[in-house]
C-alpha positions as CSV (number, residue, x, y, z in Angstrom):
1,M,-109.4,3.9,41.8
2,G,-111.8,2.0,39.8
3,K,-111.4,-1.3,37.9
4,L,-108.4,-1.1,35.3
5,G,-109.0,-4.5,33.9
6,N,-108.2,-8.1,34.1
7,A,-104.9,-9.5,34.9
8,L,-103.5,-13.0,34.3
9,V,-100.5,-13.7,36.5
10,L,-98.4,-16.5,35.7
11,S,-95.9,-17.4,38.5
12,P,-93.8,-20.6,39.3
13,F,-93.9,-19.5,42.9
14,A,-97.2,-19.9,45.1
15,T,-97.9,-16.9,47.2
16,Y,-98.2,-18.9,50.3
17,P,-96.5,-19.7,52.6
18,L,-94.7,-16.5,52.8
19,D,-91.4,-18.0,54.2
20,A,-89.2,-17.5,51.1
21,G,-88.2,-14.3,49.1
22,Q,-89.5,-15.5,45.7
23,R,-92.9,-16.2,47.3
24,K,-92.9,-13.0,49.1
25,R,-92.1,-11.0,45.9
26,A,-94.9,-12.7,43.9
27,F,-97.3,-11.9,46.7
28,Q,-96.1,-8.3,46.8
29,T,-96.4,-7.5,43.1
30,T,-99.6,-9.4,42.8
31,S,-101.1,-7.6,45.6
32,L,-100.1,-4.2,44.3
33,F,-101.7,-5.1,40.9
34,K,-104.9,-5.9,42.7
35,E,-104.7,-2.7,44.9
36,W,-104.2,-0.8,41.7
37,G,-107.4,-1.9,40.2
38,F,-106.9,-5.2,38.5
39,S,-109.0,-8.3,39.0
40,I,-106.4,-11.3,39.4
41,T,-106.4,-14.8,37.8
42,F,-103.5,-16.4,39.4
43,L,-102.0,-19.2,37.2
44,H,-99.7,-21.2,39.5
45,F,-97.0,-23.2,37.5
46,G,-96.4,-25.6,40.5
47,F,-92.7,-26.9,40.8
48,E,-91.7,-26.1,44.1
49,T,-91.3,-28.8,46.9
50,R,-94.8,-28.3,48.4
51,W,-96.2,-28.8,45.0
52,Y,-93.8,-31.2,43.4
53,W,-95.4,-34.5,44.2
54,G,-99.0,-33.4,44.0
55,H,-101.8,-30.9,44.8
56,N,-101.5,-29.2,48.2
57,N,-105.2,-28.6,49.5
58,E,-104.1,-26.4,52.4
59,D,-102.0,-24.0,50.5
60,D,-104.5,-24.0,47.6
61,A,-107.2,-22.8,50.2
62,V,-105.0,-19.9,51.2
63,L,-104.4,-18.9,47.6
64,R,-107.9,-18.8,46.8
65,E,-108.6,-16.6,49.8
66,Q,-105.8,-14.3,48.6
67,W,-107.0,-14.0,44.9
68,D,-110.8,-14.1,45.4
69,G,-111.0,-17.7,44.4
70,D,-109.7,-17.3,40.9
71,V,-106.7,-19.6,41.2
72,I,-105.4,-22.2,38.5
73,H,-102.8,-24.8,39.0
74,F,-100.8,-26.1,36.2
75,Y,-98.2,-28.8,37.4
76,A,-94.8,-28.7,36.0
77,N,-93.0,-31.6,34.6
78,K,-89.8,-32.8,36.1
79,K,-87.4,-31.2,33.9
80,V,-88.1,-27.9,35.6
81,G,-85.4,-27.1,38.2
82,M,-82.9,-29.5,36.6
83,P,-79.3,-28.4,36.0
84,P,-78.2,-27.2,32.5
85,V,-78.4,-29.9,29.8
86,N,-75.1,-28.9,28.4
87,G,-73.4,-28.9,31.8
88,Q,-72.6,-25.3,31.8
89,T,-75.6,-22.7,31.5
90,H,-79.2,-23.1,30.8
91,Q,-80.7,-22.3,27.5
92,L,-83.4,-19.6,27.9
93,D,-86.4,-21.9,27.2
94,E,-84.8,-25.2,28.5
95,W,-87.5,-25.4,31.3
96,W,-90.4,-24.4,29.0
97,D,-93.3,-26.8,28.8
98,E,-95.1,-26.6,25.3
99,T,-98.3,-28.0,27.0
100,L,-98.3,-24.9,29.4
101,G,-98.1,-22.8,26.1
102,G,-101.2,-24.6,24.8
103,Y,-103.0,-24.2,28.0
104,I,-102.2,-20.4,28.2
105,S,-103.4,-20.0,24.4
106,N,-106.7,-21.7,25.4
107,I,-107.2,-19.5,28.4
108,F,-106.7,-16.3,26.3
109,S,-109.3,-17.8,23.7
110,K,-112.0,-18.1,26.4
111,R,-111.3,-15.2,28.7
112,Q,-110.5,-11.3,28.3
113,F,-107.2,-10.2,30.0
114,D,-105.7,-6.8,29.7
115,L,-102.5,-7.5,31.6
116,F,-100.3,-10.7,31.5
117,V,-97.6,-10.9,34.1
118,V,-95.0,-13.5,33.9
119,H,-92.6,-14.4,36.8
120,N,-89.0,-15.2,35.8
121,I,-87.1,-15.0,32.6
122,W,-87.3,-18.7,32.1
123,L,-91.1,-18.5,31.7
124,S,-90.9,-15.5,29.2
125,K,-91.9,-17.7,26.2
126,A,-95.3,-17.6,27.6
127,F,-95.7,-14.1,26.0
128,D,-95.7,-15.7,22.7
129,Y,-99.2,-17.1,23.5
130,A,-100.8,-13.8,24.6
131,P,-102.7,-11.5,22.1
132,H,-101.3,-8.2,21.0
133,H,-103.7,-6.0,22.8
134,C,-102.7,-7.4,26.3
135,L,-99.8,-5.6,28.2
136,K,-97.1,-8.1,28.6
137,A,-95.2,-7.5,31.8
138,L,-92.2,-9.5,33.0
139,E,-91.6,-9.7,36.8
140,M,-87.8,-10.4,36.7
141,H,-87.0,-11.2,40.3
142,D,-83.4,-11.3,39.4
143,L,-80.8,-11.0,36.6
144,F,-80.3,-14.6,35.7
145,S,-77.4,-14.0,33.4
146,Q,-75.5,-12.5,36.5
147,R,-76.1,-15.3,38.9
148,A,-73.2,-17.6,37.8
149,K,-70.5,-15.1,38.6
150,E,-71.9,-14.4,42.1
151,F,-71.8,-18.2,42.9
152,E,-68.3,-18.4,41.3
153,A,-67.1,-15.6,43.6
154,T,-67.7,-18.0,46.5
155,D,-66.1,-21.0,44.8
156,V,-69.3,-23.0,44.1
157,S,-71.3,-23.9,41.0
158,P,-74.4,-22.0,40.3
159,E,-77.8,-23.1,41.7
160,F,-81.3,-22.9,40.1
161,F,-81.6,-21.2,36.7
162,H,-78.7,-19.2,35.1
163,C,-78.3,-18.3,31.5
164,S,-76.3,-16.2,29.1
165,E,-76.7,-12.4,28.7
166,K,-77.7,-12.9,25.2
167,D,-80.5,-15.2,26.1
168,E,-81.7,-12.9,29.0
169,V,-81.9,-10.0,26.7
170,F,-83.9,-12.0,24.0
171,G,-86.3,-13.0,26.9
172,L,-86.7,-9.4,28.1
173,K,-87.6,-8.4,24.6
174,R,-90.6,-10.6,24.6
175,A,-92.2,-8.4,27.2
176,D,-93.7,-4.8,26.6
177,L,-92.6,-4.0,30.2
178,V,-90.1,-5.5,32.5
179,I,-90.3,-4.9,36.3
180,A,-87.1,-4.9,38.3
181,I,-86.8,-5.4,42.0
182,K,-84.0,-2.8,42.3
183,Q,-82.9,0.3,40.4
184,E,-79.6,-1.2,39.3
185,D,-81.3,-4.0,37.6
186,A,-83.6,-1.6,35.7
187,E,-80.4,0.4,34.6
188,W,-78.8,-2.8,33.4
189,C,-81.9,-3.6,31.3
190,K,-82.0,0.0,29.9
191,G,-78.3,-0.4,28.9
192,R,-79.1,-3.4,26.7
193,E,-81.1,-1.6,24.0
194,L,-84.3,-3.4,24.5
195,E,-85.9,-1.4,21.8
196,R,-89.8,-1.2,22.5
197,T,-89.5,-2.8,26.0
198,Q,-89.8,-0.5,28.9
199,A,-88.0,-1.1,32.2
200,I,-89.4,0.2,35.5
201,T,-88.4,-0.5,39.2
202,I,-90.9,-1.7,41.8
203,P,-88.8,-2.0,44.9
204,Y,-89.5,-4.7,47.3
205,A,-91.5,-3.6,50.3
206,E,-93.7,-5.5,52.9
207,H,-96.0,-2.8,54.2
208,F,-99.0,-4.8,52.8
209,I,-98.5,-7.6,55.4
210,A,-100.3,-6.9,58.4
211,H,-98.4,-8.8,60.9
212,Y,-95.8,-6.1,61.5
213,A,-98.0,-4.8,64.3
214,A,-96.9,-7.9,66.4
215,V,-93.6,-6.1,67.4
216,D,-93.6,-2.8,68.7
217,P,-91.1,-0.3,67.4
218,P,-88.3,0.5,69.7
219,S,-89.1,3.3,72.2
220,G,-85.5,4.5,72.5
221,L,-81.9,3.8,71.7
222,K,-81.2,1.5,74.6
223,P,-81.3,-2.2,74.0
224,R,-84.0,-4.1,75.9
225,H,-81.8,-6.7,77.3
226,P,-80.0,-6.0,80.6
227,G,-76.2,-6.3,80.4
228,K,-76.0,-7.3,76.7
229,V,-77.0,-6.5,73.2
230,V,-78.6,-9.1,71.1
231,F,-77.8,-9.1,67.5
232,G,-79.3,-11.7,65.1
233,M,-79.9,-13.0,61.7
234,I,-82.8,-14.9,60.1
235,G,-82.5,-16.6,56.9
236,S,-83.2,-19.8,54.7
237,D,-80.7,-22.5,54.1
238,I,-79.4,-21.3,50.8
239,H,-75.6,-21.1,49.7
240,F,-75.2,-17.2,50.2
241,N,-76.7,-17.3,53.6
242,R,-74.4,-20.2,54.8
243,H,-71.3,-18.7,53.4
244,A,-72.1,-15.3,55.2
245,V,-73.2,-16.6,58.6
246,H,-70.2,-18.9,58.9
247,A,-67.8,-16.0,58.2
248,L,-69.7,-13.6,60.4
249,L,-69.6,-16.0,63.3
250,K,-65.9,-16.5,62.9
251,E,-65.4,-12.7,63.0
252,L,-67.7,-12.1,65.9
253,D,-66.0,-14.9,68.0
254,A,-62.6,-13.1,67.5
255,V,-63.8,-9.7,68.4
256,I,-65.7,-10.9,71.5
257,R,-62.4,-12.7,72.7
258,E,-60.4,-9.5,72.0
259,T,-62.9,-6.9,73.6
260,Y,-65.2,-8.9,75.8
261,A,-68.1,-7.3,74.2
262,P,-71.5,-8.4,75.8
263,I,-72.8,-9.7,72.6
264,E,-75.5,-12.5,72.0
265,F,-76.2,-13.6,68.5
266,V,-79.6,-15.2,67.7
267,L,-79.9,-17.3,64.6
268,A,-83.1,-18.2,63.2
269,G,-84.7,-20.0,60.0
270,S,-83.8,-23.0,58.1
271,I,-80.1,-21.7,58.0
272,C,-79.7,-23.3,61.6
273,R,-79.7,-26.7,59.8
274,S,-76.2,-26.0,58.2
275,V,-74.6,-24.4,61.4
276,G,-73.2,-27.0,63.5
277,V,-71.5,-26.5,67.1
278,C,-71.5,-22.7,67.8
279,P,-69.6,-20.6,70.2
280,G,-71.4,-19.9,73.5
281,F,-72.6,-16.5,72.4
282,V,-74.8,-18.0,69.7
283,K,-78.4,-18.9,70.4
284,K,-80.3,-20.9,67.6
285,L,-84.0,-20.6,67.3
286,G,-84.4,-22.9,64.3
287,F,-87.4,-22.6,62.1
288,V,-89.9,-20.1,63.7
289,D,-93.6,-20.2,62.8
290,Q,-93.8,-16.5,62.8
291,V,-90.9,-14.4,62.0
292,S,-92.0,-11.9,64.7
293,E,-90.6,-14.6,67.3
294,F,-87.1,-13.7,66.0
295,Y,-87.8,-10.0,65.9
296,Y,-88.9,-10.0,69.6
297,E,-85.6,-11.6,70.5
298,V,-83.1,-9.1,69.0
299,D,-82.1,-5.7,69.5
300,V,-80.2,-5.2,66.3
301,V,-80.2,-7.2,62.9
302,M,-77.3,-8.2,61.0
303,V,-77.6,-9.0,57.2
304,P,-74.0,-10.0,56.4
305,M,-74.3,-11.3,52.8
306,L,-71.5,-10.1,50.5
307,H,-72.6,-12.0,47.4
308,G,-75.8,-12.8,45.6
309,T,-78.3,-11.4,43.2
310,G,-81.6,-9.6,43.7
311,V,-82.7,-7.9,46.8
312,K,-82.0,-9.4,50.3
313,I,-85.7,-9.8,51.3
314,K,-84.7,-10.2,55.0
315,S,-83.1,-6.7,54.8
316,V,-86.4,-5.1,53.9
317,E,-88.3,-7.3,56.5
318,A,-86.1,-6.1,59.3
319,L,-86.6,-2.4,58.3
320,N,-90.3,-3.1,58.3
321,Y,-90.1,-4.4,61.9
322,R,-88.4,-0.9,62.8
323,K,-85.2,-2.7,63.8
324,P,-81.8,-0.9,63.5
325,V,-79.8,-3.0,60.9
326,L,-76.2,-3.5,60.2
327,F,-75.8,-3.9,56.4
328,T,-73.0,-4.8,54.0
329,E,-72.8,-2.7,50.9
330,H,-74.3,-5.7,49.1
331,S,-77.1,-6.4,51.4
332,A,-78.3,-2.8,51.5
333,G,-78.8,-2.9,47.7
334,G,-82.5,-2.0,46.8
335,T,-83.6,-1.2,50.2
336,G,-83.4,2.7,50.1
337,F,-80.7,2.5,52.9
338,K,-78.2,5.4,52.5
339,G,-76.4,5.2,55.8
340,R,-73.2,3.5,56.9
341,V,-72.5,0.1,55.5
342,C,-69.9,-2.5,56.2
343,H,-67.4,-3.4,53.5
344,T,-66.0,-6.5,55.4
345,L,-67.5,-8.8,57.9
346,A,-64.5,-7.9,60.1
347,E,-65.9,-4.3,60.1
348,M,-69.4,-5.4,60.9
349,A,-68.2,-7.5,63.8
350,Q,-66.2,-4.6,65.1
351,W,-69.3,-2.3,64.8
352,A,-71.3,-4.7,66.7
353,A,-68.8,-4.8,69.5
354,E,-68.7,-0.9,69.7
355,I,-72.5,-0.9,70.0
356,A,-72.5,-3.7,72.7
357,L,-69.8,-2.0,74.7
358,G,-71.4,1.4,74.5
359,G,-74.8,0.1,75.3
360,T,-76.6,2.3,72.8
361,V,-77.8,2.1,69.2
362,P,-76.4,5.0,67.3
363,L,-79.0,7.6,66.5
364,D,-78.0,8.1,63.0
365,L,-78.3,4.3,62.3
366,Q,-81.8,4.2,63.9
367,N,-82.9,7.5,61.9
368,E,-81.6,6.1,58.6
369,C,-83.4,2.8,59.0
370,H,-86.7,4.6,59.4
371,A,-86.0,7.0,56.6
372,S,-85.1,4.2,54.2
373,L,-88.5,2.6,54.9
374,A,-90.4,5.7,54.0
375,R,-88.1,6.2,50.9
376,S,-88.9,2.7,49.8
377,R,-92.7,3.3,50.1
378,N,-92.4,6.5,48.1
379,W,-90.8,4.6,45.4
380,I,-93.7,2.2,45.2
381,E,-96.0,5.2,44.7
382,E,-93.8,6.5,41.8
383,A,-93.8,2.9,40.4
384,K,-97.4,2.8,40.3
385,Q,-97.8,6.1,38.3
386,T,-95.1,4.8,35.9
387,F,-96.8,1.5,35.3
388,I,-100.2,3.0,35.0
389,A,-98.8,5.3,32.2
390,C,-97.3,2.3,30.4
391,Y,-100.5,0.5,30.7
392,I,-102.6,3.4,29.2
393,Q,-100.0,3.8,26.4
394,K,-100.3,0.2,25.5
395,R,-104.3,0.2,25.7
396,P,-105.2,3.6,24.1
397,S,-108.7,2.6,23.8
398,F,-109.1,2.9,27.6
399,I,-110.1,6.3,28.8
400,Q,-108.5,6.4,32.2
401,F,-109.4,9.0,34.9
402,L,-106.8,8.5,37.5
403,G,-107.7,9.7,41.0
404,T,-111.4,9.4,40.5
405,S,-113.8,6.7,41.8
406,S,-114.2,4.9,38.3
407,V,-112.3,3.9,35.1
408,S,-114.2,3.8,32.0
409,L,-113.3,0.8,30.0
410,S,-114.2,0.1,26.3
411,H,-114.4,-3.6,25.0
């Protein structure tokens, strides 16, 4: 496809390093827009740890390589990331910086952009500074009005940004198009009468990251480790991961004591910081420079989260590495997986014991993991067609010839 136009992408998440879900998602959708024919200007609203105290030259160099050198950094003030001022829930624009609004207005006065992508509802006020002719697309990442109840289900206070449903709907209406990470989120939006705002789903997928060649797909159903089956989980040190892994280890310990199942459990990522003394069947890798190091170690991946919002990025990552995965009903959401899921962690631990004692990965599990990966990639192609149709509708002066080598643009 030829050049569709110029896109300004405002993201509070740098697209390097790709070691956290929010950065991977920002990288995924921005890469897709580039692949679909947009020239990218990446406007990074720096507030994460690696940018909090100042400019990060090493990360900046990678970002410029990713986005053909067209990268702008705007450094957030210190109120971004703070708890709600009223002590209960954030106001929609509580983290908004008026100087950022002026900066965006100035950019649009000097440069022509046809697409403006904003990541996260709490930056949606940025659309107020974009011209009418520009397609305004909100990359949701999550339903922020639903976050509080997920935290409360595990008896802790919400982390990061969370707002009321009324505020979230108002923010969604600022956009022409909202991009959900899973179909359930898009349906939620459609049920809120967003008027002119359309909702589409671009599921999370990682096929654009080349490093998957580093781990060979399994050649059969037999685990690679003699005398045992190695299960594992990789994750960052966030509340829902901590809650899940502690509960899972308790269930695994009980089932191993009861059945003598030959299970080893490998834990990797910063989550290891919050896991203290472990039973003997647990091996902690800690932080790994390349996630392929973890996937080399394991036969079967476990994704034990029972709560949280959005899509579990590690679920999709495991599927991309062609590993069989044991999901909970919650952690399978948004992955395209339609096979057996576990409703409790006791059920997951028992299933792991059955696999270990049998010494064979179930064929139906292996096949469904592969099928879900293909299913997700088909959804990406469908999302592309829907997005292009929305873009054409917004910019009728463009004569698009999809499927040909060029696109005619009128300015």
